C-alpha positions as CSV (number, residue, x, y, z in Angstrom):
1,M,21.6,-9.3,-22.5
2,T,22.4,-6.0,-21.0
3,I,19.6,-3.9,-18.8
4,K,20.5,-0.7,-19.3
5,K,16.5,0.8,-18.6
6,I,13.6,-0.2,-16.6
7,L,10.2,0.7,-16.3
8,I,7.9,-0.6,-13.4
9,I,4.2,-0.7,-13.4
10,Q,1.6,-0.8,-10.9
11,T,-1.7,2.3,-11.8
12,A,-3.4,0.7,-9.2
13,F,-3.9,1.7,-5.5
14,L,-1.5,3.2,-2.4
15,G,-1.1,-0.1,-1.1
16,D,0.2,-1.8,-4.1
17,V,2.7,0.9,-5.0
18,I,3.7,-0.1,-1.7
19,L,4.3,-3.6,-2.6
20,A,5.9,-2.8,-5.8
21,T,8.7,-1.3,-4.3
22,P,10.4,-4.4,-3.2
23,L,11.0,-4.6,-7.9
24,I,13.2,-1.3,-7.2
25,E,15.3,-2.3,-4.4
26,K,15.7,-6.2,-6.1
27,L,16.6,-5.0,-9.6
28,K,18.8,-2.0,-8.9
29,M,20.7,-4.6,-6.6
30,F,21.5,-6.5,-8.9
31,Y,21.7,-3.8,-12.2
32,P,23.1,-1.2,-10.1
33,E,24.2,1.2,-13.3
34,S,20.5,0.4,-14.8
35,S,18.0,4.0,-14.9
36,I,15.0,2.5,-13.5
37,D,11.4,4.0,-14.3
38,F,8.2,3.4,-12.3
39,L,4.6,4.2,-13.7
40,L,1.5,5.2,-11.4
41,R,-1.9,6.2,-11.3
42,K,-1.4,10.2,-10.0
43,G,-2.3,11.1,-6.4
44,N,0.6,8.3,-5.7
45,E,3.1,10.0,-6.7
46,G,3.9,11.3,-2.9
47,L,4.8,7.7,-2.0
48,L,8.4,7.8,-4.4
49,K,8.8,11.9,-4.4
50,N,12.9,11.9,-4.8
51,H,13.1,8.2,-4.2
52,P,17.0,7.3,-4.7
53,K,17.1,4.7,-7.0
54,L,14.4,6.1,-9.5
55,R,14.9,8.3,-12.5
56,R,11.9,9.2,-13.1
57,V,8.6,8.5,-11.9
58,I,5.4,8.8,-14.5
59,I,2.4,9.3,-13.7
60,W,-1.0,8.5,-15.3
61,D,-4.0,11.0,-14.1
62,K,-7.0,8.4,-15.3
63,H,-9.3,10.7,-13.9
64,S,-8.5,13.5,-16.8
65,G,-9.1,12.3,-20.3
66,K,-8.2,9.0,-18.6
67,Y,-7.5,7.5,-23.2
68,N,-6.3,10.6,-24.2
69,S,-3.6,10.1,-20.9
70,L,-3.3,7.1,-21.9
71,S,-2.7,7.7,-25.6
72,K,-0.1,10.2,-24.4
73,I,2.0,7.6,-21.7
74,T,2.1,4.6,-24.0
75,K,3.9,7.0,-26.7
76,D,6.7,8.5,-23.6
77,V,7.2,4.5,-22.6
78,R,7.3,3.6,-26.8
79,K,10.3,6.4,-27.0
80,E,12.1,5.2,-24.3
81,K,12.8,1.5,-25.0
82,Y,13.3,-0.2,-22.3
83,D,15.8,-3.3,-22.1
84,V,13.1,-4.6,-19.2
85,L,9.5,-3.4,-18.2
86,V,7.6,-5.3,-15.9
87,N,4.1,-4.9,-15.6
88,L,2.6,-5.6,-12.4
89,Q,-1.2,-4.6,-12.7
90,R,-3.4,-7.7,-14.5
91,F,-6.0,-5.2,-16.4
92,A,-6.2,-4.0,-20.1
93,S,-5.0,-0.6,-19.9
94,S,-1.4,-1.9,-18.4
95,G,-1.7,-4.4,-21.3
96,V,-1.6,-1.6,-23.6
97,I,1.0,0.1,-22.4
98,T,3.3,-3.1,-22.3
99,T,2.1,-4.2,-25.7
100,A,2.8,-1.0,-27.6
101,S,5.5,-1.0,-25.9
102,N,9.2,-0.9,-27.6
103,A,10.4,-2.5,-24.6
104,K,13.2,-5.8,-25.8
105,M,11.7,-8.2,-22.3
106,K,7.7,-7.5,-21.5
107,I,7.2,-9.5,-18.4
108,G,3.9,-9.8,-16.0
109,F,1.4,-12.1,-14.9
110,N,-0.8,-14.2,-17.1
111,K,-4.0,-12.9,-15.8
112,N,-3.4,-9.8,-18.0
113,P,-5.9,-10.0,-20.8
114,L,-3.3,-8.8,-23.0
115,S,-0.8,-11.6,-22.1
116,F,0.0,-13.1,-25.0
117,S,2.0,-10.4,-26.6
118,F,4.4,-10.2,-23.1
119,T,7.8,-11.7,-23.5
120,H,7.4,-13.3,-20.4
121,K,4.0,-13.5,-18.3
122,F,3.8,-15.8,-15.0
123,P,0.7,-16.8,-12.6
124,H,-0.3,-14.7,-10.4
125,V,-1.9,-17.1,-7.4
126,I,-3.9,-16.5,-4.4
127,D,-2.4,-18.7,-1.4
128,K,-2.1,-18.3,2.0
129,K,1.5,-19.4,1.5
130,M,2.4,-16.4,-0.7
131,H,2.6,-12.8,0.7
132,E,1.8,-10.1,-2.5
133,V,5.1,-9.3,-2.1
134,A,6.9,-12.3,-2.8
135,R,3.8,-13.3,-6.1
136,N,5.7,-9.6,-7.3
137,L,9.1,-10.0,-6.6
138,S,8.8,-14.2,-9.2
139,L,7.9,-11.5,-11.9
140,V,11.4,-10.4,-12.1
141,E,13.4,-14.3,-10.1
142,H,14.6,-15.1,-13.1
143,L,16.9,-11.9,-12.9
144,T,17.5,-11.6,-10.4
145,D,17.3,-14.7,-7.4
146,D,14.6,-16.1,-5.6
147,S,15.1,-13.9,-2.0
148,F,12.7,-11.7,-0.1
149,Q,12.7,-8.0,0.2
150,R,10.5,-6.5,1.8
151,P,8.9,-2.6,1.0
152,V,11.0,0.8,1.1
153,L,10.0,3.6,1.1
154,Y,12.3,6.7,1.7
155,P,10.9,9.6,3.8
156,S,13.6,13.1,3.3
157,E,15.1,15.1,6.0
158,S,12.1,17.6,5.7
159,D,9.9,14.8,6.2
160,L,11.5,13.6,9.7
161,A,12.0,17.0,10.1
162,K,7.9,18.4,9.4
163,V,7.4,15.0,12.0
164,K,9.6,15.9,14.7
165,Q,7.8,18.5,16.7
166,F,5.1,15.8,17.2
167,K,7.6,13.0,18.5
168,Q,8.3,14.6,21.9
169,T,5.9,12.2,24.0
170,P,5.5,8.2,23.3
171,Y,2.1,8.4,20.7
172,V,0.6,6.1,18.8
173,C,-1.3,6.8,14.7
174,I,-4.1,5.8,13.8
175,A,-5.2,5.7,10.3
176,P,-8.7,5.1,10.7
177,A,-10.2,5.1,6.9
178,S,-10.1,2.6,3.9
179,V,-11.6,3.1,0.6
180,W,-13.5,0.5,1.2
181,Y,-16.2,-0.1,3.6
182,T,-15.9,-3.4,4.4
183,K,-12.2,-2.9,5.2
184,Q,-13.0,-0.2,7.2
185,F,-13.0,-0.9,11.5
186,P,-16.4,0.9,12.6
187,T,-15.7,4.3,13.7
188,E,-17.3,3.0,17.0
189,K,-15.0,0.7,17.5
190,W,-12.3,2.9,16.5
191,I,-13.3,4.8,19.7
192,E,-13.4,1.9,21.3
193,L,-10.1,0.8,21.2
194,I,-9.0,4.3,22.1
195,D,-10.5,5.1,24.7
196,K,-9.0,2.0,26.3
197,L,-5.1,2.9,25.2
198,D,-2.9,4.2,27.6
199,P,-3.8,8.4,28.6
200,D,-0.2,8.9,28.4
201,K,0.6,8.0,24.6
202,H,-1.0,10.9,22.6
203,I,-3.5,9.6,20.1
204,Y,-2.7,10.8,16.2
205,L,-5.7,10.4,13.2
206,I,-3.8,10.3,10.0
207,G,-5.3,9.8,6.5
208,A,-5.9,12.5,3.4
209,P,-8.0,15.3,3.4
210,S,-10.9,13.7,2.7
211,D,-10.8,11.8,6.4
212,L,-11.2,14.6,8.4
213,D,-15.2,14.3,8.6
214,L,-14.6,10.5,9.7
215,C,-11.0,11.6,12.0
216,D,-13.6,14.8,13.5
217,E,-16.4,12.5,14.3
218,I,-13.5,10.0,16.4
219,R,-11.9,12.8,18.7
220,E,-15.6,14.4,19.1
221,K,-16.9,11.3,20.7
222,S,-13.5,9.9,22.2
223,I,-12.9,10.0,26.1
224,H,-9.0,10.0,25.8
225,G,-7.8,13.0,26.3
226,S,-5.0,13.2,23.9
227,V,-6.4,12.9,20.6
228,T,-4.7,14.9,17.7
229,I,-6.1,15.0,13.8
230,L,-3.1,15.4,11.7
231,A,-4.7,14.0,8.7
232,G,-4.9,15.9,5.4
233,E,-1.7,17.2,7.4
234,L,1.0,15.4,6.4
235,N,1.5,14.3,3.1
236,L,2.4,10.1,2.3
237,L,6.2,10.4,3.4
238,E,5.4,12.5,6.0
239,S,2.8,10.0,7.9
240,A,5.6,7.4,7.4
241,A,8.2,8.8,9.3
242,L,5.6,9.8,11.8
243,M,4.3,5.9,12.1
244,K,8.5,4.4,12.5
245,D,8.7,6.1,15.9
246,A,4.9,5.6,17.7
247,K,4.8,2.8,20.0
248,M,1.9,1.8,17.5
249,N,0.2,2.3,14.7
250,Y,-3.2,1.0,14.3
251,V,-4.3,0.4,10.4
252,N,-7.0,-1.3,8.7
253,D,-5.8,-3.4,5.9
254,S,-5.4,-1.0,3.6
255,G,-2.5,1.4,2.4
256,P,-1.7,3.1,5.3
257,M,-0.7,-1.3,6.4
258,H,2.0,-1.2,3.9
259,M,3.0,1.7,4.9
260,A,4.2,0.9,8.3
261,S,6.0,-2.0,6.8
262,A,7.9,0.1,4.3
263,V,9.5,1.6,7.8
264,N,9.6,-1.3,9.3
265,A,7.1,0.0,12.5
266,P,5.2,-1.5,15.3
267,V,1.8,-1.9,13.5
268,T,-1.4,-3.4,14.5
269,A,-3.3,-4.2,11.7
270,I,-7.8,-5.2,11.7
271,Y,-8.9,-7.1,9.2
272,C,-12.8,-6.8,8.6
273,S,-14.6,-8.4,5.5
274,T,-10.9,-9.7,4.5
275,V,-8.4,-12.0,5.7
276,P,-4.4,-12.2,5.8
277,D,-4.3,-15.8,4.4
278,F,-4.7,-13.3,0.3
279,G,-1.9,-12.6,1.2
280,F,-1.7,-8.6,1.6
281,G,-0.7,-8.7,6.0
282,P,2.0,-6.2,7.5
283,L,5.4,-7.1,7.1
284,S,6.7,-4.7,10.2
285,D,9.2,-7.6,12.4
286,E,6.6,-6.7,15.2
287,S,3.4,-6.9,13.8
288,K,0.0,-8.1,15.3
289,I,-3.3,-8.7,13.6
290,L,-6.6,-8.0,15.2
291,Q,-10.1,-9.6,13.4
292,I,-13.2,-11.3,14.4
293,E,-13.0,-15.0,16.0
294,E,-15.9,-16.2,15.3
295,Q,-15.4,-18.4,12.1
296,L,-18.0,-16.4,10.0
297,P,-19.8,-18.0,6.9
298,C,-20.0,-15.3,5.0
299,R,-15.7,-14.2,5.9
300,P,-14.2,-13.4,3.8
301,C,-16.4,-11.6,1.0
302,G,-14.2,-11.4,-1.9
303,L,-10.7,-9.8,-2.3
304,H,-11.0,-7.3,-2.1
305,G,-13.4,-4.9,0.3
306,K,-16.9,-3.5,-0.9
307,K,-19.3,-0.6,-0.6
308,A,-21.7,-2.3,1.9
309,C,-21.9,-5.7,4.0
310,P,-23.5,-7.9,1.3
311,K,-24.9,-9.9,4.3
312,G,-26.3,-6.4,5.7
313,H,-24.9,-6.9,9.1
314,F,-21.2,-6.3,9.0
315,K,-20.2,-8.6,12.1
316,C,-17.1,-8.7,10.6
317,G,-16.5,-5.4,11.8
318,Y,-18.2,-4.6,15.3
319,D,-17.9,-8.0,16.7
320,I,-14.0,-8.0,17.0
321,N,-12.7,-7.4,20.6
322,V,-10.4,-4.7,21.1
323,D,-9.0,-5.9,24.1
324,Q,-7.3,-8.9,21.9
325,V,-4.3,-6.4,21.7
326,L,-4.1,-4.4,24.6
327,V,-3.1,-7.5,26.8
């Protein structure tokens, strides 16, 4: 089978898109003459801006006429007549796109409710021995090989130039926010950590514009003398470019952790309600895990974060000893 056109579908969150980038690398390595497209949700497209190995990024706006947009995208995909379509999503909407496509080879996980229409389907098993990247790569192993590939992002020269001004002295990046409450280190704990960091290192608080209130509170209550808020000031690739040269990046179990992995930046990942054994841990050469030392019977309380602690105490966040990463 000649493979000239490939589509990768991952319309979940920021981190999920980053964990899909190894497929771009692997498929381009084995099929260098192919054109690769990537379908994602609106808001994540900045991650793949000017990606050197992609022909096109297709954006699905799930919040504005979701189903009309889905219909248009489905028709668009169908017209392309891809040789290979790789669907990393396990939800029906992506299954509709896959099923309706004219792709010669339709690949996905068997947990997708429309996987019966795929030409190739594989299990998605949460196993502490397997990282999510390896699970994703397993979908194309029959087309490539079984070697591991780390996530990769490509900050441009302009991205690097934008953050150069912040790299004049040694610094630490902190991404304090998370979409999910039980994945987010408590505000008081962030302040405790920052106040124990080297006073000679500058602290940059990074994130989205929606994280500004949280960052303001952290800066106002911290006694560290050098805290700057860059949340909302940097785009995704600029943030990745800044993280790359930080002395350390402190993050939740969320998208910024995977951004650090994708530029091989030093990272300390803080796990509250979730655990590294789920297979979504950091992949940087210099990686540390910070989590509660006590075994809680309620932890983990689920594969993903929750809007509130089911037990009401959030011990998995408040009882973490920050001194573990300061030795």
